C-alpha positions as CSV (number, residue, x, y, z in Angstrom):
1,X,-18.7,19.0,-56.2
2,X,-15.9,16.5,-56.9
3,X,-13.6,18.5,-54.6
4,X,-15.9,17.9,-51.7
5,X,-15.8,14.1,-52.2
6,X,-12.0,14.1,-52.3
7,X,-11.2,16.1,-49.2
8,X,-11.4,13.1,-46.7
9,X,-8.9,11.2,-48.8
10,X,-6.6,14.2,-49.0
11,X,-6.8,14.7,-45.2
12,X,-6.0,11.0,-44.6
13,X,-3.0,11.2,-47.0
14,X,-1.7,14.4,-45.2
15,X,-2.0,12.6,-41.8
16,X,-0.1,9.6,-43.0
17,X,2.7,11.9,-44.4
18,X,3.0,13.8,-41.1
19,X,3.1,10.6,-39.1
20,X,5.8,9.1,-41.2
21,X,8.0,12.2,-41.0
22,X,7.8,12.6,-37.2
23,X,11.0,11.4,-35.7
24,X,10.7,8.6,-33.2
25,X,12.7,8.9,-29.9
26,X,14.0,5.9,-28.2
27,X,14.0,5.7,-24.4
28,X,17.1,4.0,-23.2
29,X,16.6,1.3,-20.6
30,X,19.1,2.9,-18.2
31,X,17.1,6.2,-18.3
32,X,13.9,4.4,-17.5
33,X,15.5,2.5,-14.7
34,X,17.1,5.7,-13.3
35,X,13.8,7.5,-13.4
36,X,11.9,4.8,-11.6
37,X,14.5,4.6,-8.9
38,X,14.3,8.4,-8.5
39,X,10.5,8.2,-8.3
40,X,10.7,5.6,-5.6
41,X,13.2,7.7,-3.6
42,X,11.1,10.9,-3.9
43,X,7.5,9.6,-3.8
44,X,7.3,7.5,-0.6
45,X,4.0,6.4,0.8
46,X,3.2,8.1,4.1
47,X,2.5,6.2,7.3
48,X,-0.5,7.5,9.2
49,X,-1.5,7.3,12.9
50,X,-5.1,7.9,13.8
51,X,-6.6,9.2,17.0
52,X,-10.4,9.3,17.4
53,X,-12.5,11.4,19.7
54,X,-16.3,11.6,20.2
55,X,-18.0,14.7,18.9
56,X,-19.9,16.5,21.6
57,X,-23.3,17.5,20.4
58,X,-24.9,20.4,22.2
59,X,-28.4,18.9,22.1
60,X,-27.4,15.4,23.1
61,X,-26.2,14.3,26.6
62,X,-23.3,11.9,26.9
63,X,-25.3,8.7,27.5
64,X,-23.2,6.3,25.6
65,X,-22.4,3.2,27.7
66,X,-20.9,1.2,24.8
67,X,-18.8,3.3,22.4
68,X,-16.7,1.9,19.6
69,X,-14.3,4.0,17.4
70,X,-14.5,3.9,13.6
71,X,-12.8,0.9,11.9
72,X,-10.8,1.6,8.8
73,X,-12.1,-0.1,5.6
74,X,-10.1,1.7,2.9
75,X,-7.4,4.1,4.0
76,X,-4.6,4.1,1.4
77,X,-1.6,6.2,2.2
78,X,-1.0,9.2,0.0
79,X,2.3,9.6,-1.9
80,X,4.3,12.3,-0.2
81,X,7.4,14.2,-1.3
82,X,9.2,14.8,2.0
83,X,12.7,16.0,2.6
84,X,14.6,14.7,5.6
85,X,14.0,18.0,7.3
86,X,10.2,18.0,6.7
87,X,8.0,17.3,9.7
88,X,4.8,15.3,9.7
89,X,1.5,16.5,8.1
90,X,-1.4,16.5,10.5
91,X,-5.0,16.4,9.3
92,X,-8.2,16.7,11.2
93,X,-11.4,15.1,9.8
94,X,-14.8,13.8,10.8
95,X,-15.9,10.3,10.1
96,X,-19.7,10.5,9.5
97,X,-22.4,8.1,10.5
98,X,-22.3,6.8,6.9
99,X,-18.6,6.0,7.2
100,X,-17.4,8.6,4.8
101,X,-14.9,11.4,5.6
102,X,-16.2,14.9,6.0
103,X,-14.4,18.2,6.4
104,X,-10.8,17.2,6.2
105,X,-8.5,20.1,7.3
106,X,-4.7,20.4,7.3
107,X,-3.6,21.4,10.8
108,X,0.1,21.6,10.2
109,X,3.0,20.6,8.0
110,X,3.8,20.2,4.3
111,X,3.8,22.5,1.4
112,X,0.8,23.2,-0.8
113,X,1.3,20.2,-3.1
114,X,1.7,17.8,-0.2
115,X,-1.3,19.2,1.5
116,X,-3.4,18.9,-1.6
117,X,-2.2,15.3,-2.2
118,X,-3.1,14.3,1.4
119,X,-6.6,15.9,1.2
120,X,-7.4,14.3,-2.2
121,X,-6.6,10.8,-0.8
122,X,-8.2,11.3,2.6
123,X,-11.5,12.5,1.1
124,X,-11.9,9.0,-0.5
125,X,-11.3,7.0,2.7
126,X,-14.1,4.8,4.0
127,X,-14.7,3.6,7.6
128,X,-17.2,1.5,9.5
129,X,-18.7,4.3,11.5
130,X,-18.2,4.8,15.2
131,X,-21.1,3.5,17.4
132,X,-22.8,4.8,20.5
133,X,-24.9,2.0,22.1
134,X,-24.9,0.2,18.7
135,X,-26.1,3.3,16.8
136,X,-23.8,4.7,14.1
137,X,-22.5,8.2,15.1
138,X,-19.9,10.7,14.0
139,X,-16.3,10.8,15.3
140,X,-13.5,13.2,15.0
141,X,-10.1,12.1,14.0
142,X,-6.6,13.6,14.0
143,X,-4.3,11.8,11.7
144,X,-0.5,12.4,11.4
145,X,1.3,11.4,8.2
146,X,5.0,10.9,8.5
147,X,7.9,9.4,6.6
148,X,8.5,5.7,7.2
């Protein structure tokens, strides 16, 4: 019974001994600076160019006299790893009547990691929705991400 009361104390003592015997590594300031410079060179934010188009609904006639495209509220650029020879990454998406992004799809460019990074960022974008005669409606966008 006394052994059951002592085990937390023994466990704490063992943890303290292990922590004291673990060697501490020092990061040299030059190494940290070199790494941050390399990250800035590799992970550059992309620049995006948006082109919007109305979505033609089969049940609705085109009766919009006053149309306005979506307005970007939060559209941060994704970090992209692009070589000099890499071309732009093109994404197609739908801006819903609620202003959120639906169905983003990579049309061309980039490798799997770049495509996943772009899709993860684009899914969280928010817009003021497009309007048709003052009523919020959906709009399709084609966005091209390229190096600055």
